[in-house]
C-alpha positions in Angstrom: 114.2 129.9 -16.4 113.5 126.6 -14.7 116.0 124.4 -12.9 116.4 122.0 -10.1 119.2 121.4 -7.6 120.1 118.1 -6.0 117.2 116.1 -4.6 117.2 115.9 -0.7 114.4 115.3 1.8 112.6 118.6 1.4 112.1 120.8 -1.6 111.6 124.5 -1.8 109.9 125.9 -4.9 111.0 129.4 -5.9 108.9 131.4 -8.3 110.4 134.6 -9.9 108.8 137.2 -12.1 108.8 140.7 -13.5 106.7 143.1 -11.4 105.5 145.3 -14.2 104.5 142.4 -16.4 102.7 140.4 -13.6 100.7 143.4 -12.5 100.0 145.1 -15.9 96.3 144.7 -15.3 96.4 146.4 -11.8 95.3 150.0 -11.3 97.1 150.2 -8.0 100.7 150.7 -9.2 101.7 151.9 -5.8 101.5 148.5 -4.3 102.6 146.6 -7.4 105.6 145.0 -5.6 103.3 143.5 -2.9 100.6 142.5 -5.4 103.2 140.8 -7.6 104.6 138.9 -4.6 101.3 137.5 -3.6 100.4 136.6 -7.2 103.6 134.6 -7.3 102.5 133.0 -4.0 99.1 132.1 -5.4 100.8 130.5 -8.5 103.2 128.6 -6.2 100.4 127.4 -4.0 98.5 126.0 -6.9 101.5 124.6 -8.5 102.4 122.6 -5.4 98.8 121.4 -4.9 97.8 123.6 -2.1 94.4 124.4 -3.6 92.5 124.0 -0.3 93.9 127.4 0.8 91.6 129.0 -1.7 88.4 127.2 -0.6 86.9 130.3 1.1 87.8 132.9 -1.6 84.8 134.7 -3.0 84.4 134.6 -6.8 84.9 138.3 -7.1 87.9 138.5 -4.9 91.3 139.2 -6.4 93.7 136.5 -5.5 96.3 138.7 -4.0 93.7 140.5 -1.9 92.3 137.2 -0.7 95.8 135.9 0.3 96.5 139.2 2.2 93.2 138.7 4.0 93.9 135.2 5.3 97.5 135.9 6.3 98.7 136.9 9.7 102.1 138.2 10.7 104.4 137.3 13.5 105.9 139.8 16.0 108.6 140.8 13.5 106.3 140.9 10.5 106.8 137.5 9.0 103.6 136.4 7.2 102.0 133.0 7.7 98.6 131.2 7.2 97.2 130.4 10.7 94.7 128.0 9.2 97.5 126.1 7.3 100.4 125.7 9.6 102.2 123.1 7.3 102.4 125.5 4.4 105.4 127.8 4.5 106.3 130.8 2.2 108.5 133.8 2.0 108.3 136.7 -0.4 110.9 139.2 -1.6 111.1 142.0 -4.2 113.8 144.2 -5.5 113.9 146.7 -8.4 111.9 145.2 -11.3 111.5 141.7 -9.9 109.6 139.8 -7.1 110.1 136.3 -5.9 108.3 133.8 -3.6 109.3 130.6 -2.0 106.8 127.9 -1.2 107.6 124.8 1.0 106.6 122.5 3.7 109.5 123.7 5.8 110.1 127.1 7.2 112.4 129.1 4.9 113.9 132.6 4.4 114.1 134.1 0.9 115.7 137.4 -0.3 116.6 138.8 -3.7 118.7 142.0 -4.2 119.2 144.1 -7.3 122.9 144.8 -7.7 123.4 148.5 -7.1 126.4 150.8 -6.3 127.6 150.9 -2.8 127.8 154.6 -2.2 128.7 154.5 1.5 131.8 153.0 3.0 130.1 153.4 6.4 127.3 151.0 5.3 129.9 148.3 4.7 131.6 148.9 8.0 128.3 148.9 9.9 126.8 145.7 8.4 129.8 143.5 7.5 132.0 141.4 9.7 135.8 141.9 9.3 136.0 138.8 7.1 133.1 139.9 5.0 134.4 143.5 4.7 137.8 142.2 3.5 136.0 139.9 1.0 134.1 142.9 -0.6 137.3 145.1 -0.6 139.3 142.4 -2.4 136.6 141.5 -4.9 136.8 142.7 -8.5 133.0 143.1 -8.3 132.6 145.0 -5.1 128.9 145.9 -5.7 127.9 142.4 -6.6 129.8 140.8 -3.7 128.1 143.2 -1.2 124.7 142.4 -2.7 125.3 138.7 -2.4 126.3 139.1 1.3 123.3 141.3 2.0 120.9 138.8 0.4 122.3 136.1 2.5 122.0 138.1 5.7 118.4 139.0 4.9 117.6 135.5 4.0 118.8 134.3 7.4 116.9 137.0 9.2 113.8 136.3 7.3 114.1 132.6 8.2 114.3 133.3 11.9 111.6 136.0 11.7 113.8 138.5 13.4 114.0 141.1 10.6 116.8 143.7 10.8 116.6 144.0 14.6 120.0 142.7 15.6 123.7 143.2 14.9 124.0 142.6 11.2 127.8 141.8 11.4 127.3 138.5 13.2 124.1 136.6 12.2 123.9 132.9 13.0 124.2 130.7 10.0 121.2 128.3 9.6 121.6 124.5 8.8 121.4 125.1 5.1 121.3 127.9 2.5 121.8 128.2 -1.2 122.7 131.4 -3.2 121.4 131.9 -6.7 121.4 134.6 -9.4 118.0 134.6 -11.3 119.0 137.5 -13.5 122.3 139.1 -14.4 121.7 142.0 -12.1 120.0 140.2 -9.3 121.5 138.0 -6.5 119.4 135.9 -4.1 119.6 133.4 -1.2 117.3 130.9 0.2 117.8 129.2 3.6 116.2 126.7 6.0 117.0 124.7 9.2 117.4 121.4 7.3 119.0 120.4 4.0 116.7 121.2 1.1 116.7 121.2 -2.6 115.4 123.9 -4.8 113.3 124.4 -7.9 113.6 127.7 -9.6 111.0 128.9 -12.1 110.4 132.2 -13.8 106.6 132.9 -14.1 105.3 134.9 -17.0 102.0 136.8 -17.0 100.4 134.3 -19.4 101.4 131.4 -17.2 100.0 133.1 -14.1 96.7 133.8 -15.8 96.5 130.3 -17.0 97.3 128.9 -13.6 94.6 130.9 -11.7 92.0 130.3 -14.5 90.9 127.2 -12.7 88.7 129.5 -10.5 
């Protein structure tokens, strides 16, 4: 999977991969989701020419561990690189997959595996009246809720708020784009200016080849 949207002033690169395949060599299965997200981040940084970020990495240091070491997190947990303020990224994972957005503009990324909505109370607590009606009227109730949830999470991750506010009414940013990288996964990317996106699925072989420059 590799595709582009229309070309605007800024571009966001989104890298997506299978967690099990991208962390098959890892003994730490408990943190496979996080490791996969950071490995996709490493791939994206190298793919977009941000090699200077790796200049202080020790030869024996695993890429995902190194990136975790040089990251900091904002008050609500949004990660960033304090030494590289012009490099923005966002990571998400769900079910069998992880995704990472790399850009030169702040962005919010979320992916959600389509699952059955078991609680009507969850819909009523998180959706506006308009959104609730949309889900109820949809022939694909679970997918529609998943799409809305990914959008909300994307907006919150862009602002750095996290799930700390009324989920029914979240301010809509200047731009967002919804996408479906896999049949059972819905996603959304957002920013405060109009952007275009490049979507790419990363295989384990491609990841290993990319980091082999070290």
